[in-house]
C-alpha positions in Angstrom: -44.5 -4.5 0.5 -42.2 -3.8 -2.6 -40.6 -6.7 -4.5 -36.9 -6.3 -5.8 -36.5 -7.5 -9.3 -33.2 -8.6 -11.1 -33.2 -5.5 -13.0 -33.3 -3.4 -9.8 -30.3 -5.4 -8.6 -28.5 -5.0 -11.7 -28.9 -1.3 -11.6 -27.8 -1.2 -7.8 -24.8 -3.1 -8.9 -23.8 -0.7 -11.6 -24.3 2.1 -9.2 -22.1 0.5 -6.7 -19.3 -0.3 -9.1 -19.3 3.4 -10.3 -19.2 4.7 -6.8 -16.1 2.2 -6.0 -14.3 3.6 -9.1 -14.9 7.2 -7.9 -13.5 6.3 -4.6 -10.4 4.5 -6.0 -9.8 7.5 -8.3 -10.1 9.9 -5.6 -7.9 7.9 -3.3 -4.9 7.8 -5.9 -5.3 11.3 -6.8 -5.2 12.7 -3.2 -2.4 10.1 -1.9 0.2 9.5 -4.6 3.0 9.6 -1.8 1.4 6.7 -0.1 2.9 4.4 -3.0 6.3 5.9 -2.9 9.0 3.6 -1.6 11.8 1.0 -2.2 11.2 -2.5 -2.8 12.6 -5.2 -0.8 15.7 -5.8 -3.1 16.4 -2.2 -3.1 16.2 -1.7 0.6 18.6 -4.8 1.0 21.2 -3.3 -1.5 21.0 0.2 0.2 21.3 -1.1 3.7 23.4 -4.1 3.0 21.3 -6.3 5.2 19.3 -9.5 4.9 15.4 -10.2 4.6 15.5 -11.4 8.4 17.1 -8.1 9.3 14.3 -6.5 7.4 11.4 -8.4 9.0 13.2 -7.4 12.4 13.4 -3.8 11.4 9.5 -4.0 10.5 8.8 -5.6 13.8 10.5 -3.0 15.9 8.8 -0.6 13.7 11.8 1.2 12.6 10.8 1.0 9.1 7.3 1.5 7.7 6.1 -0.7 4.9 3.0 -0.8 2.6 1.8 -3.9 0.8 0.5 -3.5 -2.4 -0.5 -6.3 -4.7 1.8 -8.7 -2.7 4.8 -6.4 -3.0 6.3 -4.5 0.0 7.2 -0.9 -0.4 9.5 0.3 2.3 9.1 4.2 3.2 12.0 6.1 1.7 12.4 8.6 4.6 12.8 5.3 7.0 15.4 3.9 4.8 17.2 7.3 4.7 17.1 7.5 8.3 18.3 4.1 9.1 21.2 4.4 6.4 22.1 7.8 8.3 21.7 6.3 11.8 22.8 2.9 11.2 20.5 -0.4 11.5 
């Protein structure tokens, strides 16, 4: 039976943090397009619609959205398509 010491746990924690940092760096490096998009105020100005209309478009899955740190980013291609085809 092996005993874990505080030092063992501290080393494990540091290794885990390093691994998470590597994973995040790789994620940002390989998927920069995932963070491109318009904020809500820009989409409202472009489409000339209300916040409620944007919520309805999201529910109807006519516009994709990504939430990053509490801010919604709307897919640029979806916004262009809605502008072209109409809401």
